[in-house]
N, C-alpha and C positions, 0 to 999 in steps of 0.2 A: 088379107093383111094380118089378121089375128093369128092365122096359122103360121105365117112367115115370121112374125115377131116371136112367136113361141119357139120356133126352130132356132132362131138366132140366139135367143136367151139360153136355150139348152146347150148350144155349141159353146157359148162363152163360159157357161158353168162347168162344162166338161174340160175346157182348156185351163180354167182356174184350178180345177182339181188336179190336173196333170202336173202343174208346177210344184217343185219341191222347195222347202225352206233352205236358205244358204247354210253351208256347214259351219260349225263353230270354229273359232280361231284356234289353230294348232300351236301349242307352245313350242318354242325353239329350245332344243337341248343345248345346254351350256355347262362349262366347268367354272367354278367360282372359288374364291379365297376370301378370307376375312382380313380386314384392315387391322394390323397389329401395331401396338405402341411398345417400342423397345429401344434399347441402346444400339445404335448403328455406327460401327467404326467407319471412318473415312479413309478409304484406300485408294492408292494410285497404282495402276497396273503398268508394267514395263517388261521388256525382254532383257535379260542379263546374260553375261558370259561367265562361266565358272573358271576360276584361276587358282592354281596352287599357291598357297602362301609361300612355300619354299620350293624351289626347283633348281637342281644342280646337274650340270653335265660333268660326270666323273671323268677326269683325265689323269694321266700319269705325270708325275713331276720329274721323272728320270727316264733316260733312255735304257732300253734293255728288252729282253725276251719275256713275254708274258707266259709264266709257268702254270698258274692255276687260276680257275674261276670258281668262287665259292657261292655264286648266286646264279639263279636261273631266270629266264625271261618271265617277267610279270610277278616275281616274288615280292612278298612283303618283307622289308628289311627293318631292323631296329638300329638305333643309334650306336655307332662304334662297331658295327658288325663287319668282320673281315670280308671284303668283296673279291679282291684280286691279289695275286702275288707275282711280283716281277723278280727275275733272276737276281739274287742279292750278291753273287760272288764278285762282280766288278767293284761294287761299293765296299764290300768287306776287304778286298785287297787295297783299295785306296785308304781305308781306315787304318789298316795295319801299317801302311807306309807313313801315314801322318803320325801314328803313335811311335814309330821308330825314330822319326825326326825329333819328336818331342823328348824322347828319352835321351837322345844324343845331345840336344841343346840343354837339357836339364843338367846333364853331367858337366858340360862346359860352364854352365852358370855356377854350379856348386864349386868347381875348381877356382873360378874367378872370385867367388866369395871367400874361399879359403885363403887366397892370396891377399885379399883386402884385410882379413882378420889377422894374417901373419905379419904383414908389413905396417899395419897401423901403429903399433907401439914403437917400432923401429923409427918410423917417420917422426913420431912425436919427440924422440930423443935426438933427431937430427942426423941419423946415420944414412938416410937416403933423402934425395931431394924431394921437394914438394911436387915437381912435375912428374917424377916417377910414381909417386903415390897417386897422383891424379889419373895417371894411365891405368893403374890397377882398378880404381873406382869406375872409370869409364868402361873398361873391359867387362866389369861385373854388370853394369847397367845395360850394356849392349847384349850380354848373354841373357839377362833376365827378360829383356824385350823380345829376344828370339824365342824364349820359352812361351811367352804370352801369345806370340803369333802362332807357334805350333799348337798351343792349346785351342786357339780359335779354329785352326784347321781341323783338329781332331773333332771338335764339336760340330763343325760343318759336315765332316764325313759321317759322323753318327746320324746327323739329321738326314743326309742323303740316303744312308742305309735304311732309316726308318721309312722313307718314301717308297721303298720296294714293297711294303705292305699297304694296301689301299683300303681304307675303312669308310663306312657310311657316315656322312656328317650329321644325319638326322634320320628319324624313322619315317618311312614312306613306302611307296610302291615303285619297284624297279621296272624300267621299260625293257625293250629288246636289247640284248647284249650285241654290241656292234663289232667287237674284236674278240676272236676266239684264242684260247691258249695255243702257244707255239708261234704266234706272230710277234714280230718286233714292234715295239711301241716307241714313240718319241715323246719327249717332255713337252707338255702343253700343245699337243697335236690338234689340228683342226677338227678331227673326228673324235668324239668322246668314246670311252669304253661303254658307257650306258648313261641313261638319264634317270634320276630319282625325283619323283614328285611327292610332296607331302599332301595327304588327302584329309587328314583330321587334325585341326580344323581346316576350313577352306574358305576362299573368298568368292564372292559373286560381284562382278562389276556391271553397273547399269547406268542409264542416263535418264534424267527427267527434264521436262520443259523448264526453261529459265524462270517462268512465272511462279514456280513452286519454291524458289530458293528461300524466300523469307518465311514461308510456312514451315519448311523443313528446319531451318535454323531456329525458329521460334519454338517448335515442338521439341527440339533437342535439349532445350534448357531445362525442361521438367524431368525428363527421363530418357534413356536410350530408345531410339525409334525401333519399333518392331517391324521385321520384314519376314514374309513367308515366301518360300521358293519351291517350285515343282509340285507335282501331284495334280490330279484332276479335281480334287476337292480340298477344302481347308483341312480335313481330317488327315490326309496323307501328305500334306505339305510340311516342309521343315521350317522351323522358326529360327530366326537369327536377329542380329542387331546391326544397325548402321555403324560402321567403323570409320568411315572417312567421307567427307564432302569436299569436293574440289574448291579451290580458292578463287575460281573465276568461271564465268559462263562462256562457253565457246561461241564467239560471235558468228561463226559460219553456220552453226546448226541451232543456235539459241537453246542449247541444252547444258546442263551441269552434270558432271560425272559424280557418281556415288559408289561406295564399296560397302558391302555387307559381309559380316563374318558369320559362318555357320559351323556348328559342332561336327556335322556330317558323320555321326557315329555309325550309321549304316552304309556309308560310302555311296549313297544314291546320287550325290553330286560328283561329276567327273570333270577334270580339267578340259577346257575347250568346249564344253557342252553349252548349248543355248537353253535357257530355262526361263519360265514365266516367273515374274517377280510381282509381289503386291506389298507396297509400303503403306503402313498405317501412320497417318499424320494427325489424326484427331478422332473424336468420338462425339456423336450427337445423342444426348440423353432424351428418352421419351419421344423418339421420332416416330411419325406415322409411316408405316412401311407396307407396301404391297408388292407382289411379284411384278417384275418388269413387263411380263407378257400382258398384264392388265391395262397398261398405258398405250394408247394409240395416238398418232399424230393426225391432226385435222387442219383444215384451212384457218381455224381460229386458235390453233395451238394444241396442246395435249388434252386428251379427254379419257374418261373411263365410263363404263356402264355399271351403274349401281343397281343391285337387285333390291327392290322395295318390298315392304311387308306383304303387299297384295300379289307378289309374284311377277310384277312387271319391271322392265328395265328402264332406267332413267339415264340418259346421256348427260354427263356432267363434266364441265371443264375443270382441269386441275393444274396446279403448278408443281413441277418436279424440281426439287432442290438439287438432287444428284442421284445417280444410279451406281450401284456397285454389287458385284457378285450375284447378278440376277435379281436384285431387289431395287425398288425405286422408293426414294424418300419423298413424301408428299408434304409440301409446306402449306398448301391452300387447296380447298375444294372437297376434302374428305374428313370424316370424323372417325374416332376409334370404334371398332366393332361393326362397322358397316361391311357389307358384302359386295365384292366387285367381280365382274366376269373376267376370267383369265383365258378362256378359249371358246370360240364360237361367235365372236363379235361380228364376223363378216355377214352373218344371217340375222343380226339383231338391229332393230331400229328403235328410236326413242318411243317408249310406251309399249313396246311389244311384250307379250307374255312369254315367259321363259320357264324351262324345266331344268332344275338343277341336277346335273349328273354326278358331280363330285364336288365336295366342299372340303377345302384344306386350308389350314391356317398358314400364313406366311411365317417362315422359319427365320 
């Protein structure tokens, strides 16, 4: 018995020695960011459509043969630049005819006036009847009226002759030339010669949900609302201002239409283009801000993991006031200068030890 007991005790001792202690808890690698207190603009994102402020389909006002084109496809044109020339000879001939009729009727008027001046003293002495004198005055009045008609015809012919030269009504970018020299053109034809769009400045049309009408109108009373358009970041986006808010909300879509004006000095906005719009309608001072990637949704609402001083993670419920441009504004649950996990939360549980891989402040 004694020998068997000793053998059993020895076996137990050897088994106990063969067991190893459990390995220490491995920290979870995570990326973190600091809670930042700063001014956070309140922006509304939308998709807008770029529209030229001025767009004109250039057409001829007279019939004739197109002789010259002084612009090429896609050219930049300046105001009052000569674009096309239509054969002026028919208009010149019509003008000469009107001028000849004017000269003829002017001579008849002068003769009638001379007769009135000649017979006026004779009529006053009673050597001719009053009816005869009235005929002279009437003839003069009719001749003078004919001259005025001829002068109007001459002015109209000059205007028509001026239409044979077609000028740019404003500065902009020309489209494709649709009628080539040598072709006959008609006055106000359905097909224009070309289309000119003004690019600088330019409009962007967009729509917002009807719930923002009062916010937008209220913000406009203090200063023009700032709008940014285009670009993958705020640094490359263009800045503009709201120029128009529609006077009604569309009941079919529950949206209100707005229009913003942009200088477009680099011509990065192009008519017909769809562009991302961000409208600033307010600003929260001293807001607590974290990257949006730090906030997760759970069964009890939004939460974040806070890295404590001992290197362990604490799951904490938070209230998100709003999110914009990759940042979340926290109204409850966090304090300034705390550290939150932005990446690696899927491997973290409450109380787990973490290893900080990257620390970056929220911008």
